[in-house]
C-alpha positions, 0 to 999 in steps of 0.5 A: 498448486501445492498443498501449502498454497491456498486457492485463489478464489477472489481478490487478496484481502489484506491482513490487519497488519498489511492495512496498518502498514498501508495506512501508516504510509499514507499518513506519512506520505500526505503532503509529500511531493514525488522526490520526497516519496522516492526518498522514503521508498529508498529508505524503506527498501534499504531497511527491509533488505530481502523482500522475499524474506520479509513479513507481509507487513513490510512487503505491504509498506514497500508496495504502498510507497512504490504505488504512491511514488509512481502515482506522483511521478507525473502528478506535480502536487503533494500526495493526499489520500482523499484524492487517491482513486485507489484509496477511495476505491478500497474504502468503498469496497470495504463499506460495500463488503460490510454492508453485505454481511 
């Protein structure tokens, strides 16, 4: 570990910008089928350019489009955050962390 690298003492806590990016993607993806999310992913990857040089918000947006596109690969139906186990798990974890404070 270098001096610039923070210690990994737990799961990554998304920044507010990363949360906004993921929420924005989820809202836009709601109702989309796999081919539509794949097109959106392709467009956002193209506009992002070099992801290693991109900011955290852009990387979060691309990652969320990839995750949703993968989720819908064999799903057959439209995307809905209410039925996305990953999203529901995140919301539960946030509630539990807030309650523990």
